[in-house]
C-alpha positions in Angstrom: -25.2 32.3 10.5 -25.1 31.2 6.6 -21.5 30.8 5.1 -20.9 33.9 3.1 -17.7 33.5 0.2 -15.3 36.6 0.3 -16.1 39.5 -2.0 -13.4 39.8 -4.8 -11.8 42.4 -3.4 -10.5 40.5 -0.3 -9.8 37.1 -1.6 -5.6 36.8 -1.8 -4.9 35.6 -5.4 -2.2 32.9 -4.3 -5.0 31.3 -2.0 -7.2 31.5 -4.6 -4.7 29.6 -7.0 -4.5 27.1 -4.6 -8.5 26.6 -4.1 -8.4 26.5 -8.0 -5.7 24.3 -8.1 -7.2 21.6 -5.5 -10.5 21.7 -6.5 -9.0 20.7 -10.1 -7.1 17.8 -8.5 -10.3 16.4 -7.0 -11.7 16.3 -9.9 -9.2 14.1 -12.3 -9.0 12.1 -9.3 -13.2 11.5 -9.5 -12.7 11.3 -13.3 -10.3 8.3 -12.9 -7.0 10.2 -14.4 -5.2 9.7 -10.6 -5.7 5.8 -9.2 -7.7 4.9 -6.1 -6.0 4.0 -3.0 -4.4 0.4 -2.7 -5.5 -1.8 0.0 -2.8 -4.5 1.2 -4.1 -7.2 3.7 -1.0 -10.0 4.6 -2.0 -12.7 6.9 0.0 -15.1 8.6 -0.9 -18.5 7.3 2.2 -20.0 8.5 1.7 -22.8 11.0 -0.3 -22.8 14.7 1.6 -20.9 17.3 4.3 -19.5 14.9 4.5 -15.6 14.5 5.5 -13.3 11.7 7.6 -10.3 11.9 7.8 -7.9 8.5 9.2 -4.7 7.9 7.4 -3.3 5.5 9.1 0.0 3.3 9.2 1.7 -0.3 11.4 4.2 -1.3 9.3 7.1 0.6 8.1 5.4 3.6 8.9 3.1 6.4 5.6 1.6 7.7 8.1 0.1 10.4 7.9 -3.9 12.1 5.1 -5.3 12.8 4.2 -9.1 14.5 1.6 -10.7 13.8 0.4 -14.1 15.2 -0.6 -17.1 13.2 -4.6 -16.3 12.2 -3.9 -12.5 12.5 -3.2 -10.2 9.9 -1.8 -6.6 9.1 -3.4 -4.2 6.7 -2.0 -0.6 5.0 -3.2 1.7 2.1 -1.6 4.0 -0.2 -2.7 5.5 -3.7 0.1 4.4 -6.6 2.1 6.7 -8.0 1.1 8.6 -11.3 4.3 7.6 -13.1 3.4 3.6 -12.0 6.2 3.1 -9.8 5.1 2.3 -6.6 7.0 -0.4 -5.0 6.5 -2.1 -1.4 9.4 -4.6 0.0 9.4 -6.2 2.9 11.8 -9.1 5.3 9.6 -11.4 6.8 10.9 -12.9 9.3 9.7 -16.4 11.7 11.5 -19.5 13.6 14.7 -18.1 12.9 14.2 -17.9 9.2 14.1 -14.6 7.4 13.1 -13.9 3.6 12.3 -10.9 1.3 9.3 -10.2 -1.2 7.9 -7.2 -2.7 4.5 -7.2 -1.4 2.8 -4.6 -3.8 4.8 -3.9 -7.2 2.6 -1.6 -9.1 3.6 -3.0 -12.6 2.9 -6.2 -11.5 -0.4 -5.4 -9.2 -1.9 -2.0 -10.4 -4.0 -4.0 -12.9 -4.4 -7.2 -10.6 -6.3 -5.8 -7.1 -7.2 -2.7 -5.6 -7.3 -5.2 -2.6 -4.9 -6.5 -3.1 -5.0 -10.5 -0.1 -1.9 -12.0 0.7 -1.3 -15.4 2.6 2.6 -15.5 3.7 3.6 -19.3 3.8 6.8 -20.9 4.2 7.0 -22.2 0.8 6.1 -18.6 -0.1 3.7 -16.0 -0.5 0.4 -16.4 -2.4 -1.8 -13.5 -3.7 -5.1 -14.8 -2.7 -6.5 -12.9 -6.0 -5.5 -14.6 -8.4 -4.9 -17.9 -6.4 -0.6 -17.6 -6.8 2.0 -18.5 -5.3 5.3 -17.0 -5.6 8.8 -18.6 -4.3 11.1 -15.8 -2.0 13.5 -13.7 -3.4 16.8 -15.1 -2.8 18.3 -14.9 1.2 18.9 -11.9 3.0 22.5 -11.8 4.0 
C-alpha cells in the first residue's frame, strides 16, 4: 500500500509546526550550523596488570563508573553544545592513586578533534591527536 500524505483538512496545526521545526533543524545540522557528534576514546596505558577506574560526568550527564583493564579502552560520544560550553570531566583511580581531568573541554578541543583519542598514563593524560600530554589537575581530597 503506498504512503499518502494527509489532506490539509486532516492536518493538526501543532503537528505541522513540529514537523517543519524538525525538518528545519535537520537541514541546519547538515548545513554545518550545529556541531557534528564528537567521539572520545580513553585508552588505559598505565602498566600491564593495572586497571583504571574512571567516573565520567558533565553538568547534564553522568556516564557512570567504568573499569578499563590495561590495554583496553572506553568510548563515548555526544553533540557539543551550540553555546560552546560542553565539558566532560572525570576522576581516575588506580593502585591507590586518584586524579581528575577535563577529558573534553569544548573551548580547548572543538577545533582540534571530532574523534578525540586519549592515552591515560601515570604522568597524565596524553592527547594522541596532537601528541600532547597534560599534567594531572590538583589531587582530589
